[in-house]
C-alpha positions in Angstrom: 87.3 84.8 85.8 86.8 83.2 89.2 88.5 84.6 92.2 91.5 82.5 93.4 91.5 82.0 97.1 94.9 82.5 98.7 96.5 79.5 100.4 98.7 79.3 103.5 102.0 77.5 103.8 101.0 74.4 105.8 104.6 73.9 106.9 104.8 77.3 108.6 102.8 78.3 111.6 101.4 81.8 112.1 103.5 82.2 115.2 106.7 82.0 113.1 105.8 85.3 111.3 104.1 87.0 114.2 106.8 89.0 116.0 104.8 91.4 118.2 106.5 90.2 121.4 109.8 91.4 120.0 108.7 95.0 120.2 109.1 95.0 124.0 112.7 93.8 123.7 113.9 96.3 121.1 115.5 99.6 122.1 113.3 102.3 121.0 114.8 105.4 119.3 114.3 108.8 120.9 111.1 110.6 120.0 111.2 113.6 117.6 108.4 115.6 119.2 108.9 118.6 117.0 108.5 116.6 113.8 105.5 114.7 115.3 103.8 118.0 116.4 104.3 119.5 112.9 102.8 116.4 111.3 99.8 116.4 113.6 99.1 120.1 113.0 99.4 119.4 109.3 96.9 116.5 109.5 94.4 118.6 111.5 94.6 121.4 108.8 94.2 118.8 106.0 91.2 117.3 107.7 89.6 120.8 108.0 90.5 121.9 104.5 90.4 118.8 102.4 89.0 115.8 104.2 88.9 113.6 101.1 92.8 113.6 101.1 93.3 113.1 104.8 94.1 109.4 104.6 96.8 109.9 102.0 98.4 112.6 104.1 98.2 110.3 107.1 100.1 107.7 105.2 102.7 110.2 104.1 103.2 111.3 107.7 103.5 107.7 108.9 106.0 106.9 106.1 108.2 109.8 107.0 108.2 109.7 110.8 108.5 105.9 111.0 111.3 105.8 108.3 109.3 103.2 106.5 109.4 102.1 102.9 105.6 102.0 102.4 102.6 103.1 104.6 99.0 102.5 104.0 95.4 102.3 105.3 93.2 99.3 104.7 89.5 99.6 105.2 87.1 96.7 105.8 84.4 96.5 103.1 81.9 94.0 101.7 82.2 93.1 98.0 79.9 90.6 96.4 78.9 89.3 99.8 82.4 88.8 101.0 84.3 90.8 103.5 87.6 92.2 102.2 90.2 94.8 103.1 90.8 97.4 100.5 93.8 99.8 100.3 92.3 103.2 100.4 95.6 105.1 100.7 99.2 104.2 100.2 102.5 106.2 100.3 105.9 104.8 99.3 106.9 102.0 97.0 103.6 100.2 97.1 101.6 103.3 95.9 100.8 101.7 92.5 98.7 99.1 94.4 96.1 101.6 95.4 92.5 100.2 95.6 93.6 96.6 95.7 91.9 94.2 98.1 92.4 90.9 99.9 90.0 88.7 102.0 89.3 89.4 105.6 89.9 85.9 106.9 93.5 85.4 105.9 96.2 88.0 106.5 97.8 90.5 108.9 94.9 93.0 108.7 92.3 90.6 109.9 94.5 89.5 112.8 95.1 93.1 113.8 91.4 93.9 113.7 90.5 90.8 115.6 93.0 91.4 118.3 92.4 95.2 118.3 96.0 95.8 119.2 99.3 96.5 117.4 100.8 93.6 115.6 104.3 93.1 114.1 104.9 90.6 111.3 108.3 89.4 110.2 108.7 88.0 106.6 105.0 87.5 106.4 105.3 85.9 102.9 106.5 82.7 104.5 103.0 82.1 105.9 100.8 84.3 103.8 102.2 82.9 100.5 100.5 85.5 98.2 103.0 88.1 99.5 105.7 86.1 97.7 104.3 87.5 94.4 104.9 91.1 95.6 108.0 93.1 94.9 109.9 94.2 96.9 109.3 91.4 99.5 108.1 92.6 103.0 110.7 92.1 105.7 108.6 93.7 108.5 105.1 95.0 108.7 103.7 96.9 111.7 99.9 97.3 111.8 97.6 99.1 114.2 93.8 99.0 114.2 92.2 102.0 112.6 89.1 103.1 114.5 85.9 104.9 113.8 83.3 105.5 116.4 85.2 103.4 118.9 85.5 100.2 116.8 88.2 99.0 114.4 87.3 99.4 110.8 90.6 98.7 109.2 94.4 99.1 109.8 97.1 101.7 109.6 100.4 100.0 108.6 104.0 100.6 107.7 106.3 98.2 105.9 110.1 97.6 105.6 111.7 95.9 102.7 115.2 95.4 104.1 116.9 94.9 107.4 118.6 98.3 107.7 116.3 99.1 110.6 113.5 97.5 112.7 110.3 98.9 114.0 110.1 99.6 117.7 107.9 101.0 120.4 108.4 104.5 119.2 106.8 103.5 115.9 103.9 102.0 117.8 103.5 105.3 119.8 103.5 107.4 116.6 101.0 105.2 114.7 98.8 105.2 117.8 98.7 109.0 117.6 98.1 108.9 113.9 95.3 106.3 114.1 93.4 108.8 116.3 94.3 111.9 114.3 90.6 112.7 114.0 90.8 114.5 117.4 90.6 118.2 116.7 91.8 121.1 118.8 88.3 121.5 120.2 88.8 118.2 122.0 86.1 116.4 120.1 86.6 113.4 118.0 85.6 113.6 114.4 85.1 110.5 112.4 87.9 110.0 109.9 86.0 107.2 108.3 83.5 109.7 107.1 86.3 111.0 104.9 87.1 107.6 103.4 86.8 107.8 99.6 84.9 105.2 97.7 86.8 103.0 95.4 86.5 104.1 91.7 83.9 102.1 89.7 86.6 100.4 87.6 88.5 99.3 90.7 85.3 98.0 92.4 84.2 96.2 89.4 87.7 94.9 88.7 87.9 93.5 92.2 85.4 90.8 91.2 88.0 89.5 88.8 91.2 90.1 90.6 93.0 87.2 92.2 94.0 87.8 95.8 97.7 87.8 95.3 98.7 91.4 95.1 98.9 92.6 91.6 98.5 96.1 90.2 96.0 96.8 93.0 97.2 95.1 96.1 96.6 95.2 99.8 97.9 93.7 103.0 95.3 91.2 103.7 93.3 89.8 106.5 93.4 87.1 109.1 
C-alpha cells in the first residue's frame, strides 16, 4: 500500500493554530520545586540504572508535573529515504500510539525543531488535518526541542484534550529542565539519545505501509 501524504487545510493559515505568543500573556502557576526535584532525582537514578527506559520515565514525569493528558518524545529518523518523526515514548491517553511516525516536513515537531524553541499549538487539527482522525482531539500542544550533543534531534511534548486548563510558562520551564535531564550530578552532560530504543522490527516494517494520519501507531508530526 502506498503511503498517503497528509494534506493541510488551505483555508486555515499556520498562524491560526500557532499560539506561542500567548504564553507570555498567561499567568503562570506557582512552581512545585519539591515535586520537580523528586522527579529529577528519579530521572537521574533511572538513567543510571535502566537507561533504556529513561524516555518513558521522562514522559511520565512531564505528564504528572504539567498536569497534561498525554506526554511524549518524538525522535527524527530516516525511513525509506524519508525523514520522519517517530514516537519513541508516550505516557497518558495516547500511549497506544507508540512507535507511530509522521513526516518531518508537515507538523508541529518539524516547526519546533526548525525554530529550536518552545512552540504552543491550539487546536492543531484545524491546520494539520490528519489530527482530526485522532481521538481525543488535541486542544493544546506544547512542544520543546529535544537535544543531543547540542543539536535538536526531536521534541518533548505535552497535550491537553479539553479546556479545563492551559499551558503556561511554568510548563515551559519544567519541560526545559526535563529536555536536558541528561545532566548528571557530576556536572557532565550524558547523551540521552544514546538511550533511545530502536523501533521494533514490525513497527519499522509496518511504517512503510502506514498512512500518516495517526492510527494505532501515531505521532505528532513535523513542519
